[in-house]
C-alpha positions, -999 to +999 in steps of 0.1 A: +022-118-221+050-095-206+068-073-228+102-061-217+115-024-227+150-015-211+145-016-173+108-017-177+081-043-182+043-035-190+017-063-186-004-065-218-038-071-214-069-053-229-044-023-226-010-017-209-014-020-176+011-024-147+044-005-153+074-022-137+107-007-131+140-020-118+150+007-089+179-016-075+196-048-084+174-066-058+143-042-058+114-038-084+086-013-082+053-025-098+030+004-104-007+005-108-032+034-111-061+033-088-078+061-104-089+039-132-119+028-108-133+058-098-118+096-103-121+102-062-091+080-060-062+105-071-032+088-054-017+074-083+004+052-086+000+025-063+034+010-059+038-027-050+074-034-041+093-067-050+126-074-029+146-102-045+167-121-020+192-149-028+165-175-021+134-157-013+114-130-029+090-107-011+059-090-028+044-061-008+005-060-017-016-073-044-033-044-059-067-036-071-073-074-086-081-059-121-054-077-143-033-108-134-004-098-114+013-133-107+025-137-144+047-104-138+059-114-105+068-148-118+089-134-146+110-114-120+117-137-092+129-167-113+131-200-091+129-178-059+104-187-033+076-160-031+061-145+002+034-121-001+026-095+023-003-074+029+006-041+042-032-037+055-062-046+044-079-017+021-090-026-012-063-015-034-038-034-013-053-069-012-076-075-045-050-096-061-046-121-032-067-147-047-038-150-074-012-160-050-029-186-026-013-177+004-006-143+020+003-129+054-011-098+073-009-081+107-030-103+128-055-074+138-067-074+101-068-112+095-105-114+096-109-087+070-092-104+043-105-139+052-142-132+035-149-119+000-144-083-003-174-061-013-165-036-037-204-028-048-202+008-035-182+011-070-213+000-090-221+037-100-185+045-109-181+063-143-153+041-151-157+013-177-130-010-161-153-016-128-173-040-150-146-065-139-157-063-105-194-065-116-182-097-135-176-113-099-208-098-083-186-072-069-171-098-045-136-105-046-124-137-033-096-139-008-065-159-007-070-195+004-044-194+032-036-165+054-007-163+079-001-137+104+023-113+112+033-095+143+053-067+153+089-077+155+089-107+129+120-110+109+121-129+075+152-138+060+153-137+021+189-147+016+212-117+022+182-093+030+166-094+062+131-078+067+115-069+101+077-060+107+068-029+124+033-026+138+023+011+126-015+014+136-034+047+127-041+046+088-056+011+098-054-011+130-031-037+113-011-014+093+026-022+091+059-008+077+088-030+068+127-023+078+152-042+056+187-048+066+198-029+032+185+005+044+149+005+032+119+016+051+085+007+034+061+029+045+031+017+032-002+040+035+013+053+068+031+081+052+033+094+016+028+125-003-010+127-016-044+124-005-044+112+035-072+089+047-073+094+086-095+082+113-115+103+135-099+133+152-101+115+186-080+089+170-051+112+158-031+104+188-026+067+173-014+080+140+010+106+158+027+080+180+033+057+146+047+087+132+068+097+160+081+061+162+093+060+126+108+096+129+128+083+159+140+052+137+151+075+108+169+095+132+189+066+145+193+051+110+199+084+089+205+069+056+175+050+057+155+055+024+116+057+027+094+036-001+055+050+004+030+026-012+015+057-033+029+084-055+068+095-052+095+071-039+123+071-025+115+098+001+136+107+036+125+117+072+112+149+056+079+130+047+073+117+082+077+152+097+058+169+071+029+147+078+033+149+115+034+183+114+003+184+090-022+164+111-011+184+143-022+215+125-055+202+113-072+216+144-061+252+131-078+243+097-109+225+111-133+256+100-122+252+064-134+215+066-161+204+038-180+174+036-167+146+008-196+120+007-180+092-016-154+089+013-178+098+044-151+122+055-143+154+059-118+173+036-093+195+047-062+208+024-032+225+035-001+234+010+014+196+011-016+172+017-051+166+014-067+151+044-098+130+045-109+127+082-134+098+088-169+108+098-180+071+105 
């Protein structure tokens, strides 16, 4: 059941779970707390965005797969067609894919979401909700049909056009979305919160991506940024803060400490916590 409260919707299950807010006439934000699966995940909430064109809706990411998401989406989109995009293939963005049957993802990460996703690394989590993954033997089924996204692809939703921007770094197939209505959806490429970075030797890929987005914001000065975690909307400052922070990691390297759950080095500054891969 979906219950309505003013501009928000709460999905009722064993507890109140998804929180949905109407941000613009054509934009809803569906929020899910990822810390419910393990306290190491601190980037609450996960923001899943739902764009409503005149004939087609677009859902960005499908979340953690713990409670049904599709009934919430169906309630909001009415008779519109629905497209479902994964911004990248990390667990908290794809585990609801099976509900929707057909999803899109960048070509670099198609294989990652074409097979069951193994969540067994959470079997020792102190969080009770992880039993929902255990019921599926910690193997979360994929969507039946997977379509490819490429840099420069454009989708017409009806009075809203959406352009795909390939933004590797956080993952090889990470994408951002630029709309004709002035939004830039930055996925996990940039947000205020705990940053998950590749090895230091791959930092240039991240910095190139951030530079590309900064340049885009300088050309389109009124762009609003919508990250996949925590605060939204943001502006270009988010991108420059993150760019400068990553550039400065070399000066903080001696302060690093191991964080075994993510098999990463942890470094903190006054704006971000960075987890740098040791794999």
